[in-house]
C-alpha angles and dihedrals in degrees: 000000000000090000090053090053091050091048090051091052092050092047091050089049091238119157093222138030103241137186093271089058089049092048092050094049091044094053091047094051109029122067093191091055091048090051092049091055090061139246128345094276093053092047091048091052093050093046089046091058092045093050090050090058095092095042102048119310095077099033091101088059094059096080096047141060117238108245124200139219086220099048123025123223091245105060123220118255114284115274136169114308119252104234098165112131096006096118119101138063118332118262130212091256092049113159093327112152095018133087121219092281094054092255128129110288124213114275097033126090115236089247092052091048090050092048092051091049091047091050090053090049091050091052091049092050091055091046095245120149091215138039112254126213092250090053089059094041091053090047092050091049093048097070108076092194096054125110090233090061090047090054093045093049094047088051089055098256111125105221094212091054091047091052091047091049092051092048092047091051090050091051093049091050091050091048090055090064095260126121113294110260 
């Protein structure tokens, strides 16, 4: 999924893979994420905005880097890496978007890097060895300044409600005796 987002950014001639690229690839490849967005009309509206990115809607984004409420454009000075909870099998998100010190790596917007890190943290909190599509979707919807949230909101899907719905579904699943999601 991360590779598909990078490929989409390159094809669109964007300097960075941003949260809208991640959202587009996620919705194309993950059935749980598609279901979380809502019914067919909601999904069609979101995908419609994402498809328009290269032909007009996203053109204003091409000359700028997506900033984040979670991670500023100017990173903090380097400090010790947080390696807690990083053991276990690799996941499809892996270390995408981050360099070895957990800082934004070249090619990823700060908001995309923050969303990928948040998705990994969500998976760790629920005890999962891999990041799930709904982990990434919740992380993308959590940053009110991200391009993914802008697309979701313009398509009529309130990002806060989407995050709450994903969290509620995870809590219900955990209450049924399954793994916490």
